[in-house]
C-alpha positions in Angstrom: 0.0 0.0 0.0 1.1 3.6 -0.5 0.4 6.9 1.1 -1.4 7.9 -2.1 -3.8 5.0 -1.6 -4.4 6.0 2.0 -5.1 9.6 1.0 -7.6 8.3 -1.5 -9.3 6.2 1.2 -9.5 9.1 3.6 -11.0 11.4 1.0 -13.6 8.8 -0.1 -14.6 8.1 3.5 -15.1 11.8 4.2 -17.1 12.6 1.0 -19.0 9.3 0.7 -18.9 9.8 -3.1 -16.5 8.5 -5.8 -17.3 11.3 -8.1 -16.8 14.0 -5.4 -13.5 12.5 -4.2 -12.2 12.0 -7.7 -12.9 15.7 -8.4 -11.2 16.9 -5.2 -8.2 14.7 -5.8 -7.9 15.7 -9.5 -8.0 12.2 -10.7 -10.6 10.3 -12.8 -13.3 8.2 -11.1 -12.1 4.9 -12.6 -8.5 5.7 -11.3 -9.9 6.2 -7.8 -11.9 3.0 -8.0 -8.8 1.1 -9.1 -6.8 2.6 -6.2 -9.4 1.6 -3.6 -9.9 -1.9 -5.1 -6.1 -2.5 -5.0 -6.0 -1.5 -1.4 -8.9 -3.8 -0.5 -7.2 -6.7 -2.4 -3.9 -6.1 -0.5 -5.7 -6.0 2.9 -7.9 -8.9 2.0 -11.1 -7.4 3.2 -13.7 -4.9 1.9 -13.4 -1.3 3.1 -16.7 -0.1 1.7 -20.2 -1.6 1.3 -21.7 -0.5 -2.0 -25.4 0.1 -1.5 -26.8 1.1 -4.8 -25.2 4.4 -5.6 -24.2 5.0 -2.0 -21.1 3.7 -0.2 -20.6 3.1 3.5 -17.5 2.1 5.4 -17.4 -1.4 6.8 -16.4 -2.0 10.4 -12.9 -2.9 9.2 -12.9 0.1 6.9 -13.6 2.4 9.8 -10.6 1.0 11.7 -8.4 1.3 8.6 -9.4 4.9 8.0 -8.4 5.9 11.6 -5.0 4.3 11.2 -4.6 5.8 7.7 -5.2 9.2 9.1 -2.5 8.7 11.7 0.0 7.4 9.1 -0.7 10.3 6.7 -0.3 12.7 9.6 3.0 11.2 10.6 4.3 11.2 7.0 3.4 14.9 6.8 5.3 15.5 10.1 8.3 13.8 8.7 8.2 15.8 5.5 7.8 19.1 7.5 10.6 18.1 9.8 12.9 17.5 6.9 12.0 20.9 5.5 12.6 22.6 8.8 16.1 21.0 9.0 16.9 22.0 5.5 16.0 25.6 6.3 17.9 25.6 9.6 14.7 25.6 11.7 15.1 22.3 13.5 17.3 19.3 14.2 20.7 19.0 15.8 24.1 20.4 14.6 27.2 18.9 16.1 30.5 20.7 15.2 34.1 20.1 16.4 36.4 23.1 16.3 40.1 23.4 16.6 41.6 26.2 18.7 42.1 28.7 15.9 38.7 28.3 14.3 37.0 28.2 17.7 38.4 31.6 18.6 36.8 33.1 15.5 33.7 31.0 14.9 32.4 29.6 18.2 30.7 32.7 19.7 29.4 34.0 16.3 27.9 30.5 15.5 26.2 30.3 18.9 24.8 33.8 18.5 23.5 33.1 15.0 21.8 29.9 16.1 20.3 31.5 19.2 18.9 34.5 17.3 18.1 33.2 13.8 17.7 29.4 14.3 16.4 29.0 17.9 14.8 25.6 17.2 18.2 24.0 16.1 20.1 22.3 18.9 23.8 23.1 18.4 26.6 21.3 20.2 30.3 22.4 19.8 33.1 20.1 20.8 36.7 21.5 21.3 39.9 19.6 21.4 42.9 18.4 19.3 42.5 17.5 15.7 43.1 13.8 16.1 40.5 13.5 18.9 37.9 15.5 16.9 38.6 13.4 13.7 37.9 10.2 15.7 34.7 11.7 17.0 33.7 12.5 13.4 34.4 8.9 12.4 32.4 7.6 15.4 29.4 9.7 14.1 29.5 11.8 17.3 30.1 14.9 15.2 28.7 16.1 11.9 31.7 18.1 10.8 34.9 19.7 12.0 36.5 23.1 11.4 40.3 22.6 11.9 43.7 23.4 10.6 43.8 21.2 7.5 47.6 20.9 7.8 47.2 19.2 11.2 44.9 16.6 9.8 46.3 13.2 8.9 45.5 12.5 5.2 42.7 9.9 4.9 40.4 8.6 2.1 37.3 8.8 4.3 37.7 12.6 5.1 36.6 15.4 2.8 38.0 18.9 3.3 36.2 21.9 1.8 35.9 25.6 2.4 39.7 26.0 2.7 40.5 29.5 4.2 44.1 30.7 4.5 45.0 33.1 7.3 48.3 34.6 8.4 50.1 33.5 11.5 51.9 36.3 13.4 53.5 37.2 16.7 51.3 39.6 18.8 51.6 41.4 22.1 49.7 43.9 24.2 49.8 47.6 23.5 52.7 49.2 25.4 54.8 46.0 25.3 58.5 46.7 25.2 58.8 45.0 21.8 56.4 47.6 20.3 59.1 50.3 20.9 61.6 48.6 18.5 61.7 50.7 15.3 63.9 48.6 13.1 61.8 45.4 13.2 61.6 42.6 15.8 64.0 39.7 15.7 63.1 36.3 16.9 66.0 36.6 19.4 64.2 39.6 20.9 60.9 37.7 21.1 62.6 34.9 23.0 63.3 37.2 25.9 59.6 36.9 26.8 57.2 34.0 27.3 55.8 32.7 24.0 52.2 31.5 24.1 50.7 29.2 21.4 48.3 26.4 20.8 49.8 23.1 19.6 51.3 23.8 16.2 51.3 21.5 13.2 54.5 20.0 11.8 54.1 22.3 8.7 54.1 25.4 10.9 57.0 24.1 13.0 59.0 23.5 9.8 58.3 27.1 8.6 59.4 28.6 11.9 62.7 26.6 11.8 63.3 27.6 8.2 62.8 31.2 9.0 64.3 31.6 12.4 66.5 28.6 13.0 66.3 25.5 15.3 65.6 27.6 18.4 62.2 28.4 16.8 61.0 24.8 17.1 57.8 25.0 19.1 59.1 22.4 21.6 62.0 24.8 22.4 60.5 28.2 22.2 56.8 27.9 23.3 56.6 28.2 27.1 52.8 28.7 27.5 50.7 26.3 25.6 47.0 25.2 25.6 44.3 24.2 23.2 42.2 27.4 23.8 43.3 30.4 21.9 40.9 32.6 23.9 42.8 31.8 27.1 46.2 32.6 25.5 44.9 35.9 24.1 43.8 36.8 27.6 47.3 36.0 28.9 48.9 38.2 26.3 46.6 41.0 27.1 47.5 40.9 30.8 51.3 40.1 30.7 54.4 40.5 28.6 53.8 37.1 26.9 54.0 37.1 23.1 51.2 35.3 21.3 51.9 33.2 18.2 48.5 32.8 16.5 46.5 33.8 13.5 46.0 37.5 13.3 42.2 37.4 13.3 42.2 35.6 16.7 43.2 38.8 18.6 42.6 42.0 16.6 43.1 44.2 19.7 46.7 42.9 20.1 49.6 44.6 18.3 51.2 42.6 15.5 55.0 42.6 15.7 56.8 43.5 12.5 59.2 40.5 12.5 62.6 40.5 10.7 62.4 38.4 8.7 58.6 38.1 8.5 56.7 34.8 9.0 55.8 33.5 5.5 53.5 30.7 6.7 49.7 30.7 6.8 47.2 28.6 8.6 44.9 26.7 6.3 41.5 26.0 7.9 38.9 23.8 6.4 35.5 22.2 6.9 35.9 18.5 7.3 33.2 15.9 6.8 33.0 12.2 6.1 32.9 11.1 2.5 29.7 9.4 1.3 27.8 10.6 4.3 24.7 12.9 4.0 25.6 16.4 5.1 23.8 17.7 8.1 21.3 20.4 7.0 22.5 23.1 9.4 26.0 22.8 8.0 25.2 25.5 5.4 25.1 28.0 8.3 28.7 27.1 9.3 29.8 27.5 5.7 28.3 31.0 5.6 30.1 32.0 8.8 33.4 30.7 7.5 33.0 32.8 4.3 32.1 35.8 6.4 34.6 35.7 9.2 37.6 33.6 8.2 39.8 36.0 6.3 42.5 38.5 7.2 
């Protein structure tokens, strides 16, 4: 049986007339008769008694009509639920964010969901790239926004929306390093605590190529955690120098390094291949396009 047949049954039960129902359903009367007959054949019992030109529901027919109404209602609810999810008006969105993307996207995403999509339940997970990637594979997350260079290449992962952003050294206004007029050397930066999130091998290579072996993160970074927001706060309140993407702390002063850092972070949206994309993910894409640029 089909939903179409059940709708035909409900219409006929309500109108009591093949001609009226056929007209309201925009089908021919013979087509409606065939639909009802096929339904009766499948169920193995009559749904209507034909009394001359009149029709009346049988006792079994009345039971079937009540159940049919519930099935059609539930099908409509499923359809409407899918539409609400497509339009960002329902469902659940579970996103994992690395430290850099989290500093830029987390609060704006929560604000947008709260103000424009209040019926969507949003869950944001934070942590290292490897842990988030495993949660994605375990179907605990719908997507990740992470530094693509810190992601282990894998056939089951799809990376899109790549956004390149500059990494810089930053400090508070009034910091002694801001008074240097001929550019800031890495040796000068090393006189102060250096704060950073865990850096990818690609970034570490770039630092070593530019400033020498002393710039390896394991040697030079003295304040490290996964949360950029906490490191930004440390840099605001102390003489620590923050190594992060510029957009993570627009109120800090960018140091004019000699030579300059020539590496950029490459953030991307990561999903599982061959998996249906979560409807609310379009909202994350929009925010990445709006916010993730220098």
